[in-house]
Each structure stands twice: as structure tokens, then as C-alpha cells.
LOKE-100280 format. One record per residue: residue in three letters; x, y, z of N, C-alpha, C in turn. Coordinates in steps of 0.02 Angstrom, whole numbers, plus 50000, padded with zeros to 5 digits. Layout:
BEGIN
ALAXYZXYZXYZ;...
END
This chain:
BEGIN
ASP500394996949975499885000149965500385007450003;GLY501045007350044501415013550044501755013249979;ASP501945007249950502095009849865501965011549843;ALA501395008749826500625011649761500675018049787;SER500755020849859500435028849857501085033849866;VAL501545031149848502365034549845502455033949775;ALA502175027649756502185028949641501445034649614;SER500985032949648500485037949617500695045049625;ALA500835045649705501125053349717501665055149674;SER502335054649652502725051549618502475054449560;ALA502105051149532501945052049451501315059149468;ALA501015058549492500565065549500501435073749491;SER501915069049555502185076449536502385079849473;VAL502635071249435502795073549383502655077049310;ALA502055071249320501365076949271500965081649293;ASP501265086149355501275094349366501915097149341;ALA502345094449333503095097949328503205098649253;ALA502855091349222502825090049162502605098149122;THR501965098149160501545102849165501485110149124;THR501905111049213502105119349216502705119749186;SER503175114549163503735116549111503285116849041;ALA502825117049025502765115248958502235121948952;THR501765125149023501815130949009502295137549016;THR502675135949065503115142149092503985140049086;PRO504045144749023504885141148988505375142349067;ALA505895140349058506465139349125506605144949118;SER506755151049079507015158049091506635159549140;GLY506255159549142505565162049190504955168549164;SER505175167649081504725173449076504065170949071;ARG503845175049054502895171549012502995168448987;ALA502385166048980502205160348929501895164448856;PRO502255164048792501955166948725501105166848744;ALA501025174048724500165177348713499905170348675;PRO499215168448668498995163948639498805168748568;PRO498615165548513498655171448450497765174248435;PRO497875180148431496895183748418496495181148368;PRO496015183548412495345177648380495505180048290;SER495475174248260495145177648176494735182648189;TRP494845187148115494275194248082493695190348055;GLN493045191048086492685187548062492135194848027;PRO491855194347943491505200447947490725198847981;ASP490465206547974489945208747972489695205447931;GLU488885206947933488215208247879488525214647818;GLU488575220647878488745227047823489225225347782;THR489845220147797490295221747755490255217647710;LEU490075210347716489695203447680489255209947635;LEU488795211147617488405215547572488575220147553;THR489225225647574489625230147527489965225547474;VAL490435220547492490875216247457490505213647408;LYS490045210947412489305205447356489195213647312;LYS488955217347330488835225047272489435222847215;LYS490055225647271490515226447181490655220847172;LEU490515212847169490635207947131490665209347065;PRO490795206347010490665207246956490305199546942;LEU489475199746963488995189646946488645194546889;GLN488515199746849488235200146799488055192846768;ALA488735190646732488745185546678488415178746707;VAL488585179646759488425170446840487765171146851;MET487395177646839486985175846884486395176846821;CYS486545180746758486345177446692486195169046670;MET486765167546687486845158946652486405156746710;ILE486385157346781485945153646815485385156546810;ASN485225159946781484455161646767483945160146709;TYR484445157846657484375153746595484115146846607;LEU484715143546673484865137146661484215133046713;GLN484405136946778483875136646810483215134446782;PRO482645134746760482345133646726482255126346687;ARG482845128846653482685121946616482965114746657;ILE483355114946722483655109146741482965106646770;GLU482505113146801481965110846823481825106146801;GLY481575111446740481065106646708481275099446668;MET481675097246682482155093446678481905088746725;LEU481965090246784482065087246850481275083546859;MET480835087846834479925086746849479825082646813;GLU479995083146721479995077746685480075071246696;GLY480405071846731480745062946742481305061746708;ASP481635066446645482125065746618482625063446661;VAL482755064246693483555063746729483665060946772;SER484135055346772484155050546828484615051846882;ASP485305055346846485915053946904486175061146864;GLN486485061946884486965070246887487275069746843;ALA487355063946797488045063946764487285067846660;ALA486645066846703486035068846624486265074546636;VAL486205080046685486155086946729487065089646673;LEU487445084946667488165085746674488185086146575;LYS487755079846550488015080746494487255087546439;TYR486905089946501486335093246478487045101146465;LEU487345100546535487485104746530487895108346473;LYS488675100846467489165100646417488935102946348;ASN488235101746317488035105246258487485109746254;THR487455111246311486995119946308487565126046291;THR487385129246254487785135446238487535141846255;MET487965146646291487985149946321487625157846261;VAL487955154046212487905158746129487175164746139;GLY487205170246146486585173346159486255177546221;VAL486705171646269486215172346328486835176946372;LEU487445176546369487695180846425488005187746378;PRO488145190346416488355198646380488925197146366;VAL488795201246278489495204646236490045204046276;PRO490715200946259491065206446341491325212846302;HIS491695216346303492055222646303492285222146243;PRO492675226946171493035224846134493685225646148;ILE494235221846136494955221646118495115227246101;VAL495415236346118495685241646127496465241646116;ILE496645239046024497155239946043497595247446041;ARG498125247346091498365256846105499155257446062;THR499225261246034499965261646000500275265546044;TYR500995265646071501485268546091501255276746067;GLN501045281246137501275289746118501865291946174;ALA502415293846130502775294046174502605302346206;SER502895302946250502625309046320503335312546330;PRO503565318146339504135319046393504455315046459;TYR503675312446462503905308046563504055300646546;THR503645298946472503875289146461504815292746420;SER504685297946370505595298446375505955297646409;MET505925298946436506505303246537506545295946563;TRP505845290546531506125285446617506295278746551;PHE506425278546488506745275946445507445276046435;THR507505282946419507995286046449508325282746476;SER508135285746554508435283246617508465276146607;TYR508125272346582508135262046617508545261546556;VAL508725262546453509345261046434509955262846467;TRP509735268446519510795271746527510755267746583;GLY510235263946626510295260946685510715254546649;VAL510295250846586510435245846599511125244646577;ILE511365249946533512085248646492512445249846540;PHE512495255846623512985257646671512865251646719;THR512185247146740512705239746771512885233946728;ARG512915235946663512885229946627513735231746618;SER514205236246608514775239446611515155237846671;GLN514995235546717515425235846778515735229346791;ARG515745223246724516325220646741517175222946720;MET516845226546657517575232646648517155237946692;PRO517535243446733517225248746725517535254446675;MET517025255946646516945263846565516935267746612;TYR516475269346666516345275146685516595277246750;ASP516385283046751516775286546835515915283546864;TRP515755281346911515105279546947514735283946980;LYS515465289447003515225291147056514895300547026;LYS515045298846969514915306846913514115304446877;ILE513935299846883513355296846845512695298646858;LYS512265302346866511475300646902511065298646883;LEU510765291646884510415289646842509455292246857;VAL509475296746893508835298746923508875305046915;VAL508575309246907508375316846947507585315846959;ILE507955319847041507115324147076507145331647067;ASN506495332147018506345337947028505825340347087;ASN506125346647115505545350047170504945350847170;
END
């Protein structure tokens, strides 16, 4: 009996020591703080973000396909998901979805600012690539001009 109580007491003290050493470092400093709770958006934030999402094409497609798929289900033409997927693969959205914006090709139009940027860029490339055999005194070269 005495040995069993000593064994259980020593086991309890070992468990307490393990718990204490796991929660407080040996250096005597405090244990690290728990991570802050994760951010959860409120209803107003979700509505604001939802208004900004470009969902016109998705909603147009859903409004077109929903009655047709529900009609297939009501008539009993569909027995499983494979039949719906086959219908979706064979259905065209031409004329249903909004027409995308045309691609506009823009040509380069020079301006003093783009010319200055291009000149600085080219000289910067020339300068950095010629550093193996220094051709220039790098202390006298100004690659960037700052106007006040």
C-alpha cells in the first residue's frame, strides 16, 4: 500500500512538473500570448463586398439554366447527375451571356515623361552591364533626377 501511494504521488508530481514546464519556460519569462481571434466580417461588410463583385454573367447564366434544369427534373428525364452534366456540356451560352467589351489596341504615344523614363532605363542598363570593366566613373553619373 505504501509503495503504491508513493508511486502515485511521484507520478502526480512528474505530471505537474511536465505541465508547469510546458506552460512556463525555464528562463522565468511569461508564456507566449495566445494568438488573437481571427477576423470575422459582419453582415454590412459582406453586403458591401457583394455589391462590388462582377456577378452579372454568372447570374445571367443561372437565370437561364435554372428553369431548364428544373423542367428536366420535373419531367423525370434526369436520373442522375451525369445527365445534368451532359446537358450542361451540350448547352450553348451564345446569345445568353452579355457580350464582352471589345479589345482595344493602343499604340505607344511618346511624351516627355515616357522619353525621360526610357532614357534613364536604357542608361541604367548600359551602366549596370558595363561594371565588369568599368568604363565610367560611377560617382559622376546620375541615373535619376528628382525635381522639387
